[in-house]
N, C-alpha and C positions, 0 to 999 in steps of 0.2 A: 320216313328220318329222312330231311333234306340232302341238298346237293354237297359233297366235298370233296375239293381239291385241291393238287396241291402246284400251286406256286413258286419257281427257284427268288428262291433271294441272292441279290449282291451286295458288296458293300456301301453302297450305294441305299442298305436298306436294317444297316445296323440298327443304327438308334429304335426304327419303329421291333424291331429282330429284339433289343433290346427287352424295351417295354413288353410286349405278349411273352415274352421270357421272367422278367419279376413279374407276373403277375400267377401267369401260372408255376409258378416257382414256390409262393410271399404263404401257403398255405406251408408245408414240410416244413422252408426258413425256421416259421413258427413256432412248428410242434419241437424239434432236432435243433434244431439253433447251431446249423452246423456253418457258417458264417466264410469259413477257411473254402467247403469243397458243392454249395446252395447258387446253384446255374443265376439265381433270384439277386450274388451279390457280385455276377462276374460283373468286371469294369469295359467299361465299355471300349476302348484299347486291347482288350484280350480279347474277345468280339470281334474286332477288325482282323484284330490277326487269323485266328481260328475262321473268319470267311476267303479267305486267303489260300486254306488248306485241303480245307472240306466242301460239301457241299449243305447247304441249306438249303428246306423250302418254308411256305410257309404254310399254314395247311389252311384251309377257305372255308367258310361255312355261309353259303349261296354268296358268297361272291366276300364276304366279310374276314380278320386275319381274325383270329379265335387260337391258332399254336403256331406253333413252327417244329422243325424236328431237324434236325444235326446228323452227316451222311459224313465218318471217318472210313480213309479207304486203309486200308492194312494189306499186307501178301498172302496174311489164310481169309480177311473177312471183311465184311463191309460190317461198322461198329452205330448203333443207332447213341447218337452224341450227343446230346439227349432231342426224346421224346416229351413236348409240354403243351399242353390242355388251358386253357383259361375256365377259372373254379364255373360258370355257369353253363360250358360250351362238358364238363366232362359227367359218365355219365349214358350216356344219350348214345354216343358210337361211333361220334366223331374217329376218335382215335384211331379204331380198330382200325375206319377203311383208311386214313392217312396212309396207317401202316400197309396192309393191300394194295392201298395207290405205291407206295410206296418200291415196294418187292418188284412191280411192273417196272418202275421205270430203269431198273435195273436185271432184265430180265435174261443174260447172261452169271450171274449173279449166284451159286449156290452157297452162298454162307454167312446169314448174319450173326450180330454178336449183338449182348449189351450190356446194362448190371445197372439192377432197380436195390432201392429199401428191402431187403432180408423182413423189415419190422413192418411193414403195410402190405396184409397179401389183397388185397384190393389191386394193387398194381401186380403181384404177380401172378394173382388171374389174368389178369388181365395182358400177359406176354404170354403166358402157360395156354389162352384159348387163340393167342395165332398162332400155335408148335411152338412156340419154345422151350426148350427144358434147360432145367439149371445143372450146370456144368459142374459143380460140389465146386467152386473158385466161393469162399466169401469176406472181403474184405472188411478189414472193425476203421471205424469212420470215424467214429467217438460212441461211448459209453450208452446203450441201446441201441445204436446203428451203426446196422452195415449193409456191404453190397456186395448181393447174390449175381456173379456172372452167369447170364441165359446162352443159349444159344438154339438155331434153325437153319438145317440144312434142308436145303429145297434141292432134286433129287428130278433132273429135268433126263426126260428122253433125248439119247443120239436123236438126229433125221440128216 
C-alpha cells in the first residue's frame, strides 16, 4: 500500500476541505438524499465555524489530499465527525490506516465515538474491523436511513 499520512487542517484550508468533503460524500447523498444532514451539503460558513471548534486533518495518500477526518472533543470521548475518503481511494486501506494514525495523535484518549449509516454494512464492517462496537443507539435520519452509534475503548497500561 502507498504512504498514508495525516496533515492538520486550519481555517485557511476550509475551501479545500469542503471540496474533499463533497467528493467523499456525494455518492451517499445521491443514494439517501439526506440533504439536511449529509456532509456534501455543508455550507462553507458552517465548516469554518467547525474548524474553530474541532480538530480537522487532511488524509494524504503519497502527499495528495484524498480524504479528511474531524475530531470533536467531548467530556467523555473524542468523537469522529466525520471521516471521508474520495471514491477512487475507498476500499484500498486508506481510511483504516488514517484511523490508526488518528488514534496515535491522541495517546491520552481512551474512548472514541462515532455514528455511521446503519443501512451501509460496508461502513459498519469498516468500523468494527478497527475495534469499534455498536452502542445500541440508533437515530432515524429519514425513512430508510438510520445512524447507529459506535464506540471504541482503548485500555492503556498505567506506567
